[in-house]
N, C-alpha and C positions, 0 to 999 in steps of 0.2 A: 568468703570461702568459694573458690572456683573449682574445687575438686572434692569428691566425697571422702569422708573419714572412714577408717576401717569399721567403725561401729555402724555407720549408715549402710555401707556396702554389705556388711554382715546381716543387717536387718532385712535388706532386699533379698538376700539369699535364703534366709529363714522363711520369709513370706512366700517365695516361689516354691520351695520344696514342700512346705506344709500344705499349701493350697493344692499342689499337684497330687500328693499322696492322700489328702483328705477327700478329693473328688474322684480320683482314679478308679477306686473300687466301685463306686456307685455308677459312674458313667460307662465304664468298659466291661466290668465283670457282671454287675447286676443289671446291665442294660437299662439304667435309670432314665436315659434319654427317651425311651419308649413310653414311659409312664406319663410324660408331658406334665410333670409336677411343676407348676409355675412357681411355687414357693422356693423349691430347690434351685430352679433356674435364676430367679431373682437374687437369691442369696449368693449364688456363684458370681453373678455379674456385679454385685456390690463388692465382693472380695476382689474381683478383677479390677474394679474401679479404684479401690484403695491401693492395689499394687501399682497401677498405672500412674495415679496421681502422686504417689510417694516414691517414684523411681529415682531414688537418690544416687544409684550406681550409674546413672546415665549422664554423660558430660553435658548434654544439651539441657538437662534440668537446670543447671546453674546459668547457662547461657540465656535461657528464657526468663529466668528470675531477674537477671540483670536488665533485660529488655523491658520487663514489666515494671520494675522499680524506677528505671530511668526515663519512663515515658513522659513526654510533655505534650500538652495540647498545642496543635499547630506546629509542632517541631518536626525534625527530620527523623521519624521513627521507623523502626525495622518492621517488615512484614506487611501483609495485606491489610487494607482499611478495616475489614471486619474484626480483626484482632485488636485494632486500636479502640474500636467501639466497646469490645468486651473488657479491655483493660480499664477504660473509663467507667463502665458499668459497675465493675467490682472495686473501683477506687484503688487500683493498683495492688489489690490483695492477690498475691501470687497463688496461694492455695485455692482461692475461689476461681481464679483464672483457669487453673489446671482441672478443677472439678467440672467446669463448664465445657472445656475443650475435650478432655479425654472421657469424661462422663457422658457428654453428648455423643461422642463417637460410639460408645457402647450402646446407647439408646438406638441410634440408627442401625447398628449391626443387629441388634435384637429384632427390630422391626423388619429388617430385610429378610432375616431367617423365617419369620412368621409369614411374610409375603411369599417366599419361595416354598413354603410348606416343608421346611426341614427343621431339625431340632436346634433351637437356640442354645441349649445346654451343650450338646455335642460339638457344634460349630465353635461356640465360645471357648470350650475346653481345648479344642485344637489350636485356636488362635493363641490362647494363654500359654499352652505347653510349648509351642514351637516358635512363637513370634512375639512374645511379651516385650522384649527389648526393642524390637522394631515398632511395635504398636505404641510404646510409651515414649519414644525418643524425639518425635517431631510433630509439629502442628499439622503436617500433611496427613496424619492419621484421620483427622476430622474430615478432610477433603476426600480421602479414600472411602470412608464410611458413608458420606453423603452421596458420593458417586454410585456406589454399589447399592445403596438404598434406592436411588432413582432407577438404576438398571433393573432391579428386581421387579419394578412395576411394568417395564416394557418387554421383558423376556418371559414373564409369567404366562402360563397357558390361559389364565383367566384375566383378560384385560379388555378395556373399553376406551372410549375417547377420553373420559375423565382420568383414568389411571395412566393413560399414555401421556397426557398433559403433565400430570404430577411427576411421572418418571423422567420425561425430558427436562422438566424444570430442575429436578434434582441433579441430573447429569450435568447440565449447563451451569447450575448454581455451584457445583463443586469447585469450579474455577475461582470463585470468590474466596474460597478457603485456602487454596494454594494454586499458584499459577502454573505449576508443573502439570496440573491435571489436563492441560491442553493435549497431552499425549494420549491419555485415555479417551478424551472426548473425540479426538480425531480417529481413534481406532474403533470406536463404538460400532459404526456400520459393519465392520468385519465380523462382529459377533453374530450377525444375521446371515453370514455367508457360510453355508454348510461345507466344511472341509471333508471331502471324501477320502477314502484310503489311498487312491492313486495320487491325489494332490499332496497328501501328507508324505508319502514315500518320496515323491519328486522333490518336495521342499527340503526334506531331511538330507537327501543326497546332495542337494545343491546348497546346503546350509553354509558351508565355509565361504563359497562365492557370494552368497546373499549377504552374509555378515560384512564382508569386505566392501562390497558395493554400497550397501546401505550406510555403513559406517563412514565411508569417505564422503558420500553425499550429505549426510547429516553434519559432518565436520565442516564442509564448505558452506552449508546453509547457516550453521551456527556462527561462523566467522563473519559472514555477510550481515547476519542479524545484529551482531554486536557492533559492527562498524556503522550501521545505519539506524541504530535504535535511539529514540528520543527520550524514552522513559529512563530517568536516572537510576531509579531503584532496580529495575530489571537489568539495566546495562551493568550495574555494579555486581549484581548476583551472577550474571553469565560470565563476566570477566573473572570473578572469583572462582567459578567452577572450572573455567578453561585454563587458568594460570596457576592454580594452587598445585604445589608440588608435594606429593605425599612422601614422607620419610620411608626409607627402605625398611620393610618389615623384617623382624627376626623370625626364627623358625616357629616360635609360639604364635606369633601373629598370623603367619601363613596357615597354621593348623586351625586357628580361630576362624579365619575366613572360610576355610574349607568346610568346617562344621556349620557356619552361618548360612552359606549359600547352597549346600548340598540338598536340603529338603525341597527346594524349588525344582531342582532337576530330577530328583527321585520321584516327586509327585508327577512331573511331566511324563516320565516313563510309565508310571502307573496308569495315567490317563490314556496314553497311547495303547497300552495292553488291554485295558478294560473297554475302551470305547471303540476300538478297532480290532476285534477278535478275529481269529483265523476263520471261524465258521460264523456265518451270518445269523444262524439260529441261536447263537450264544448272546446276541445283543439284547440288552434290556434297557438301554439308555433312552432318554427322552430328548426332545429338541432343546430343552432348557440346558441340559448337560452339554450338548454339542455347542451351544452358544457360548457358554462359559469357557469351554475348552478352546474355542477359536480365539477368544480374547486373551486367555492365558498364553496360548501359543505365540500370538503376535507380540505380547509384552516381553516374553523371554527372548524372542528373536531380536526385537528392537534393542533391548538392554544389552544383549551379548554383542550386537553390532557396534555399540558405542565403544567397545574395547578397541575397535579398529579406526577410531576417529583421530588418532595421532596425538591424544592429549597426555599430559603428565600425570593424570590421576584417573580414578575410576568412579568419580562421584555420580556421573550420569548413569553408569552401569547399575549401581545398587539402588539409586533413587527410582529408576524405572522398574527394576526387578522387584522392589518392595511393593510396587503397585499391584502385584499379583497374589500377595499372601492371603487376602480375604477371599477372592474367588477360588483359590486352591482349597481352602477350608470348606467353602460351600460345596465344591464338587466332590471332595472326599466324603463328606456327609451324605450327599445324594447317591454316590456309588454304593455306600454301605447300606443305606436304607432301601435301595432298590435291589439289594443282594448281588450287585455286581462285584462288590468287594467283601470278602469274608471277614468274620470277626477276628480271625487270626491275622489277616492282612492289615486290618485296621490297627490292631495292637502293635504290630511290627512298625507301622508308620508312626504311631504315637511314640514308640520308644526311640525312633530316629529323631523325632522332634524334641523329645526330652533330653537325649544325649546332646543334641545341638545347643539347646538353651542352657543345660546344666554346665556344659563346658564354658559357655560365655559367662555365666554367673560366677562360677568358681575362678575363672581367669580374672574377673574383675576384683575378686577378693585377693587373689595372689598378687596382682599388680599394685594393690594398696598396702601390702605388708611392709 
């Protein structure tokens, strides 16, 4: 089976809606995240893991299953070497493979929240509500989680030589889990550049020009890289990304994309408003919040710039944009806990996330009728 049945898609929809409504009251209304009840947090992450591991409504679920079952030692296998090792470790058991990859992603996410002194429950609830399909669709999720786990060690207000070494190791090590993490790794130093209000305004005014220039430069660089690359696996991947032609989407598909990508840009507008208020005495943010914002800002600019690379598809666009969903959830949590974002504002954002994901879930059910 290469596509999900209506029963499996329905199962995924039921899991999503039941989990959301089961924890929504506790997290948002009763402020359960403030209680720091580890048992509730662990329970939520276990349910989250089940939803991610059994993401039958995701097309890549069956793609990775084929990769896992067709794996041969010393063969021409798909993906990074570390996944070859995991497949061998579980003896090509696909369920165990997903438990390690996506379960491990949640472990790193939970630990990063604790390192940043934010609520693992609230952050995890935000990721689940708005980005479950993104979280569960590709192995890159493990790379994202490892990277932001490492980043949490070096942007934390309490750090020393040992934690810096651990953090840098996590950031660089994320490349082993997905080679696309070179984008985040290269942008990491920008997280330590404080973007003041003047720089932000100038950048936003020049954003169309920046996107065109960066997009054209990246397009030329990509073409040169493909032509001169010796790594057969990476060359085939880049050729696939640059030559794949996406079918013309119908109106429903366009609406689906609008719902899927809108939370990233709405979150960006929230960050601009809350981190750069009109009066300086309204500012309650910390250097950690500004560092996360700088990275999110750059990822959104770079991802948007890829739309001007002259390619026939937007694979690079959403791949890079998806790198920002974890820090977006970190920062929303930080703004709320520092009282920069009101409870009403948080609930509105959560509802946006819910509508975005609910549409995606229901659309997958409809498309399998």
